[in-house]
N, C-alpha and C positions, 0 to 999 in steps of 0.2 A: 540564531536563525529565525527568520520571520515567519509569521503565519501566512497561509494562503487560502483563498477561496477560489475554486475553479471547478473543473469537470473531471470526473473519474470514470473509467471503465475497468474491466477486468481481463486478465489473460490467464489461460489455463492449459488445456490438453496439449496443444502444439508445443508448449515449452516445458511440460512436465519432465523432470529429471535432467534437464539441460543445465549447464553451468551458468550461474548468474555473475554479475559484476563483482560480487563479494567473494567469488571462488567456490561458494557452496552450490549444491545441486538444488534446483527449483522443485519444491514440493507444492503443488497447486492447492493442497488442503491446509497448508500453514497460513498464518496471518502475516503477510508480507506486503510491501509495496515497492514499486519502481518509481523513481523520481529522477529528474535530470540533474538537479543541483544539490539536493540535500546529501550530506556525507553518508557513505555506507555505514550501517550500524546505528544511525540516529533513530531514536524511538519517538514516534509521533502518535497523536490521537487524530483519527480520521472520523469525521462526523458526516453522515448522510443528511443533507439539509432538507430533503423531502420528507423524511420520517423521524429525524432526531436521533437515530441510533448511532452509537459511537463504538469504535474498536481501537485498541492499542496495538500498533504494528511497528515493525522495524523496517528500515530501508535496507534492502538487500540487492537491488538491481537498478539499472539505468533504464530510462524511458519515461513516458511513452514516446514512440516515434511516429505515430500516425500524424500526418500533416494536414488532414482534412478537418479536424474538429477542435484543435487547440486544447486538448486534455492536459491537465496538470499532473495527473498521477494515474498509474496503472495499479490495480489491486490484484492480489492473488485471488483465486477462486474462493479460498477459505475466508478472506477478508470480505469479499463481495457477498458471500452467503451471510456472514455475521451482520452486514449492513442491509441485508434484504434488498440488494440491488442487482442480482444476477439477471432477472427477467427484464430489467429496465434498460440494460445496455449502458448508456452514459447517464450519470447522475451528478447533481451539484454537491460539492463537498467542501468542508472546511478542514484544513490540515494544520495542526498545532504541534510544533516541536516540544518534546517533554524533557529532553536532555541534550547536552552537547558533548558529553565526555564518556559515552558508553564504552567500556572496555570488554565486557563479556555479557552476552545475552543469556538469561536464565529461561530455559524451555518451560513453557506453561504460563509464563507471565503475560503472554500476548492475549490470554483469555480475559484478563482484567480490564475493566473500563474505568 
């Protein structure tokens, strides 16, 4: 899977505890992303290009679906907090796939950078 640079925003309260494309319930406080093309379960590093902060996240949902601003990825509120991007709305990011064969996600690993 290829790397991307693009724009990211976050989604939170309106989707909290709703079912995601992965079949899991969305917890806005976890470190997750929604992406249109990456496979569900793929682990990626997302870097906020404005401040250099990175987070390891897993793809659990599809999106973004806003057609007005060409966003590449939607971050969970937890991921946006880790990247210090909550107050900024849309931020430039780099997304780097870290694996292509994830079978099982270990809770807590998403805190590692």
